[in-house]
C-alpha positions in Angstrom: 75.4 39.9 -48.4 72.1 40.2 -46.5 69.5 42.3 -47.6 69.8 45.0 -45.0 73.8 44.8 -44.5 75.5 48.2 -44.6 77.1 49.0 -47.9 74.5 47.0 -50.2 73.7 50.0 -52.3 70.9 49.9 -54.6 71.2 45.8 -54.8 69.7 45.8 -51.3 66.1 44.0 -51.8 63.6 44.3 -49.2 62.1 40.5 -48.3 58.2 42.6 -48.4 59.0 43.9 -51.3 56.7 43.3 -54.0 59.8 42.7 -56.7 62.4 39.7 -56.8 65.1 41.8 -57.6 67.0 45.0 -58.3 64.7 47.0 -60.5 66.4 50.2 -62.3 65.3 53.6 -61.2 63.4 55.4 -64.1 59.9 56.7 -63.9 59.3 55.1 -60.8 63.0 56.0 -59.4 63.5 58.0 -56.1 60.1 59.8 -55.0 62.0 62.2 -52.5 61.7 60.3 -49.6 64.8 58.3 -49.8 62.8 54.9 -50.5 63.0 53.2 -53.9 59.6 52.3 -55.2 59.5 49.6 -58.0 56.2 50.1 -60.2 54.5 51.8 -57.3 53.3 48.3 -55.2 56.4 48.3 -53.0 55.0 48.7 -49.3 56.8 47.3 -46.5 55.3 45.5 -43.3 52.7 47.2 -41.3 54.5 49.8 -38.4 53.4 48.3 -34.9 54.7 51.4 -33.0 53.4 53.8 -35.5 49.8 52.1 -35.1 50.3 52.4 -31.2 51.1 56.3 -31.8 47.9 56.4 -34.0 45.7 54.9 -31.4 47.2 56.8 -28.6 46.5 60.1 -30.6 42.9 59.2 -31.0 42.5 58.5 -27.2 43.9 61.8 -26.8 41.8 63.5 -29.1 38.7 61.5 -27.4 39.7 63.1 -23.8 40.5 66.6 -24.9 44.1 66.3 -25.7 46.2 66.7 -29.1 47.4 64.4 -31.6 50.0 65.0 -33.4 49.8 67.3 -36.5 51.4 66.3 -40.1 54.5 67.8 -41.8 54.4 69.6 -45.0 54.8 67.7 -48.1 52.7 64.7 -46.6 55.9 63.2 -44.6 55.8 61.5 -41.4 53.9 63.1 -38.7 56.2 65.4 -36.7 55.8 68.1 -34.2 53.2 67.6 -32.0 50.8 68.7 -29.2 51.0 67.7 -25.5 50.4 64.2 -24.1 47.5 63.6 -21.2 49.2 61.7 -18.7 46.0 60.6 -17.5 44.8 58.4 -20.5 46.3 55.0 -19.7 45.6 54.7 -16.2 42.1 55.7 -17.0 41.9 53.2 -20.0 43.2 50.5 -17.4 40.4 51.6 -14.9 37.8 51.0 -17.5 39.2 47.9 -18.6 39.5 46.8 -14.9 35.9 47.7 -14.3 34.4 45.8 -17.2 36.2 43.0 -16.0 34.7 43.2 -12.5 31.3 43.8 -13.7 31.4 40.9 -15.8 32.7 38.4 -13.4 29.5 39.2 -11.5 27.5 37.0 -13.3 26.8 33.4 -12.1 24.2 30.6 -12.5 22.5 29.1 -9.6 21.3 24.8 -10.7 17.5 24.1 -9.7 18.8 21.4 -7.4 21.0 24.5 -5.6 20.3 27.4 -3.3 22.6 30.5 -3.6 23.5 31.9 -0.2 24.6 35.3 -0.5 27.4 36.9 2.3 28.2 40.7 2.0 31.5 41.5 3.3 31.1 38.3 5.4 27.5 38.9 6.7 24.3 36.8 5.2 22.0 39.1 3.1 19.7 36.7 0.9 19.1 33.3 0.0 19.0 33.2 -4.3 16.5 30.9 -6.0 17.8 28.8 -9.1 18.4 31.2 -12.3 20.7 33.8 -13.6 21.9 36.5 -10.8 24.4 39.0 -10.3 26.4 40.3 -7.6 28.9 42.4 -7.3 32.5 40.5 -6.9 34.4 41.2 -3.9 31.8 42.4 -2.2 29.2 39.4 -2.3 30.3 35.5 -1.8 27.7 33.3 -3.1 27.8 30.0 -1.3 26.0 26.9 -3.8 24.2 24.7 -1.3 22.5 21.3 -3.0 19.3 21.0 -1.5 17.4 18.0 -3.0 20.0 15.2 -3.1 19.3 12.8 -0.5 22.7 12.2 2.2 23.2 9.4 4.7 25.0 8.5 7.4 25.5 5.5 9.8 26.0 4.5 12.9 27.2 1.0 14.7 28.4 0.4 18.1 27.7 -1.5 21.2 25.1 -0.5 23.7 23.6 -1.4 27.3 20.3 -2.1 27.4 17.3 -1.5 30.1 18.0 -5.6 31.4 22.4 -4.8 31.7 22.6 -6.5 28.3 25.1 -5.6 25.6 23.7 -4.9 22.1 25.4 -4.4 19.0 23.1 -1.7 16.7 23.9 -0.6 13.2 21.4 2.2 12.1 21.3 4.3 9.0 19.6 7.9 8.3 18.8 9.5 5.3 18.4 13.4 5.2 18.1 16.6 3.0 19.2 20.1 3.3 16.0 21.9 4.0 17.3 25.3 4.5 20.5 26.5 3.0 21.2 29.6 5.3 20.6 27.5 8.7 23.2 24.6 7.2 25.9 27.2 6.4 25.5 29.7 9.5 23.8 28.2 12.4 26.3 25.2 13.1 30.2 24.8 12.5 29.8 21.2 11.0 25.8 20.2 10.6 26.4 16.5 9.0 29.3 15.9 12.1 26.5 17.6 14.6 23.9 15.1 12.9 26.2 12.0 13.5 26.8 12.9 17.0 23.3 13.3 17.7 22.5 10.2 16.1 24.9 8.2 18.5 22.9 10.0 21.4 19.3 9.2 20.3 20.5 5.6 19.5 21.8 4.9 22.9 19.2 6.7 24.7 16.2 4.8 23.0 18.1 1.4 23.2 18.7 2.2 27.2 15.0 2.3 27.8 14.0 -1.4 25.8 14.9 -4.7 26.8 17.5 -7.0 25.0 14.6 -9.7 24.0 12.3 -6.6 22.0 15.5 -5.4 20.5 16.5 -8.7 19.0 12.8 -9.5 17.9 9.9 -7.5 17.5 10.9 -4.1 18.9 13.2 -3.2 16.2 10.8 -1.1 14.0 9.9 0.6 16.9 13.5 1.2 17.8 13.9 2.7 14.7 10.6 5.1 15.0 11.5 6.2 18.2 15.4 7.3 17.3 13.9 9.4 13.7 11.7 11.4 16.5 14.1 11.7 18.9 16.9 12.9 16.0 14.6 14.8 14.4 13.5 16.8 17.9 17.3 17.6 17.9 17.7 18.6 14.8 15.3 21.3 15.1 16.7 22.4 18.1 20.1 22.8 17.2 19.1 24.8 13.8 21.2 22.5 11.3 18.7 23.4 8.3 18.7 19.6 8.1 15.4 17.1 7.4 15.3 13.4 8.3 14.1 11.2 5.7 13.9 7.8 7.2 15.7 6.0 9.7 16.5 2.5 9.5 17.7 -0.3 12.2 19.8 -2.3 9.4 20.8 -5.2 12.1 20.7 -5.9 15.9 23.2 -8.6 17.4 24.4 -9.8 20.8 28.3 -9.7 21.0 30.2 -12.4 19.4 31.4 -14.2 22.5 27.9 -14.9 23.3 26.0 -15.5 19.7 26.3 -19.1 20.1 24.2 -18.7 23.5 21.7 -16.6 21.9 21.1 -18.9 18.7 20.2 -21.6 20.9 17.9 -19.3 23.1 16.3 -18.4 19.9 16.3 -21.8 18.4 14.7 -23.5 21.5 11.9 -20.4 21.5 11.1 -21.5 18.1 10.9 -25.2 19.0 8.6 -24.2 22.1 6.2 -21.8 19.7 6.0 -24.8 17.1 4.8 -27.1 20.1 2.5 -24.1 20.8 1.1 -24.4 17.1 0.8 -28.0 16.8 -1.2 -27.9 20.5 -3.7 -25.2 19.2 -4.3 -26.8 15.5 -5.3 -30.2 17.7 -7.3 -28.1 20.1 -9.0 -26.7 17.5 -10.0 -29.9 15.4 -11.2 -31.4 18.6 -13.4 -28.5 19.6 -14.6 -28.5 16.1 -15.6 -32.0 15.7 -17.4 -31.9 19.3 -19.2 -28.8 18.2 -20.3 -31.0 14.8 -21.4 -33.7 17.1 -23.6 -31.3 19.3 -25.1 -29.7 16.2 -26.0 -33.3 15.0 -27.1 -34.3 18.4 -29.4 -30.9 18.9 -30.7 -31.7 15.1 -31.8 -35.5 16.0 -33.3 -34.1 19.0 -35.1 -31.6 17.0 -36.2 -34.0 14.6 -37.4 -36.4 17.3 -39.0 -33.8 19.2 -41.1 -32.7 15.9 -42.2 -36.5 15.2 -43.3 -36.7 18.5 -45.5 -33.7 18.7 -46.6 -34.6 14.9 -47.5 -38.2 16.5 -49.0 -37.2 19.7 -51.3 -34.3 17.6 -52.4 -37.2 15.1 -53.1 -39.3 18.1 -55.3 -36.5 19.5 -56.8 -35.9 16.5 -57.8 -39.0 15.5 -59.2 -39.5 19.3 -61.1 -36.9 19.1 -62.5 -38.0 15.8 -63.2 -41.3 17.1 -64.6 -39.7 19.9 -67.4 -38.4 17.8 -68.3 -41.5 16.3 -68.4 -43.6 19.7 -70.7 -41.0 20.9 -73.2 -41.6 18.1 -72.9 -45.5 18.0 -70.9 -47.0 21.0 -71.3 -50.6 20.7 -70.3 -50.5 17.2 -67.3 -48.1 17.6 -66.3 -50.2 20.5 -66.5 -53.9 18.4 -64.3 -51.9 15.8 -61.5 -51.1 18.1 -61.4 -54.1 20.0 -61.2 -55.7 16.5 -58.2 -53.4 15.0 -56.4 -54.1 18.2 -56.9 -57.8 18.2 -55.5 -57.8 14.4 -52.4 -55.5 15.3 -51.8 -58.0 18.5 -52.2 -61.3 16.6 -50.5 -60.0 13.6 -47.2 -60.0 15.6 -47.8 -63.3 17.0 -47.2 -66.5 15.5 -50.0 -68.2 18.1 -52.8 -67.4 20.2 -55.0 -69.0 23.1 -58.5 -68.7 22.7 -60.9 -69.3 25.9 -64.4 -70.2 25.5 -65.6 -69.7 28.5 -67.7 -73.3 29.3 -65.8 -75.3 27.3 -63.1 -77.6 28.3 -60.8 -77.3 24.9 -58.5 -74.8 24.0 -58.4 -73.5 20.7 -54.8 -73.1 19.5 -54.9 -70.8 16.1 -51.9 -71.4 13.9 -51.5 -67.7 12.9 -48.0 -68.0 11.3 -49.4 -70.3 8.9 -52.5 -68.2 8.1 -49.8 -65.2 7.6 -48.1 -67.1 5.1 -50.7 -67.1 2.9 -48.2 -67.2 -0.3 -47.3 -70.8 0.4 -50.6 -72.2 0.6 -53.5 -71.9 -1.7 -56.0 -69.1 -1.8 -59.0 -71.3 -1.0 -57.1 -72.3 2.3 -55.9 -69.0 2.9 -59.5 -67.4 2.4 -60.7 -70.3 5.0 -58.1 -69.3 7.3 -59.3 -65.7 7.5 -63.1 -66.8 7.2 -62.6 -68.9 10.5 -60.6 -66.0 11.8 -63.5 -63.7 11.6 -65.9 -66.4 13.0 -63.5 -66.8 16.0 -63.3 -63.3 16.8 -67.5 -62.8 16.5 -67.5 -65.7 18.9 -64.9 -63.9 21.6 -66.4 -60.6 21.0 -70.1 -62.7 21.8 -68.9 -64.2 25.0 -67.1 -61.3 26.2 -70.5 -59.2 25.9 -72.4 -62.5 27.3 -70.1 -62.3 30.2 -70.0 -58.4 31.1 -74.1 -59.0 30.9 -73.7 -62.0 33.6 -71.5 -59.8 35.8 -73.9 -56.9 35.7 -77.2 -59.0 36.4 -75.0 -60.5 39.7 -73.8 -56.9 40.6 -77.4 -56.0 40.1 -78.8 -58.6 41.9 -76.4 -58.2 44.9 -77.2 -54.4 45.0 -81.1 -55.9 45.7 -80.1 -58.1 48.3 -78.3 -55.3 50.3 -81.4 -53.4 50.3 
């Protein structure tokens, strides 16, 4: 039989009671309230309804109402005052207000900015940190302003010389103004994409195909960057460009082979020009070297000739002084030196002795080769040479005297 089954009598046992079996009533028997207590420690489970009633009584007393008074003999609370009907709604309002106020706190990261809209209207921009805004009234939109975003554009376009080229461009940008990014333009990134397409087509249309394919790619990227930056500033998108890179430029696929042939021919032409320039520079450098060598030789010859002429002039001036002091001796010495120089380069010499019919032949080659003979024969040859030289000088002097005598006699006869 269950513990709480009707008709159980004293044998019913409370599962929350302290005893394990039936206890006889005695000194600790019935206490007058109809509950059998065994040993004074038999307590039941907590009554939730009574706990709620006690809590409600405290709230009633807090807001001016009366709580239930206790009956005689310390029994259950009975009788009581009037309950306030506004207590529970007020409690709900307080709890809702606390929850509402607590939900207004929010944290903004260092890489973000918070844009506040109060009833849909922009009010302010929040910096990183902890902020409180009234919920429902304010709506905060967090925008990342440090991450670098990118966009790409690839399409075929028409150049200024009416050729088609396929250009691929990429751009990097960041959000510089969170308010403008959210408010001014509905889709700022889509606007950037369309503006980049417009700027790219405009700049490609102003350039020739050859420039776009070769040396004009950097200039094309800079022009697109400037034009696209102006567009973004005019539209007020709140975006700031970082870089614009021209990834690739190529002709259409159908004419790619022909363009490759043209490029190879141009490269071969440039190589030929470079080889010709190298050969030209080598020839010019060699000619300049020869020119410098000839100029240096001419300057050396000039210096030697000037030095020799200066030495000859100084020697002549020295001889002039000697000749003025002793004309005859100086003349003979000069004659002997000249004859010695001439005879030293001639293997033979013929000497005319005037009236004599004999012609003397001097074996100069044998006299110069003194090393082949003895020293005595060499000495004799030199003595003979000096004697012959004196005879020649005397003969010349006598001839000059006879000519002067003849000239003077003819002059007397003429008188």
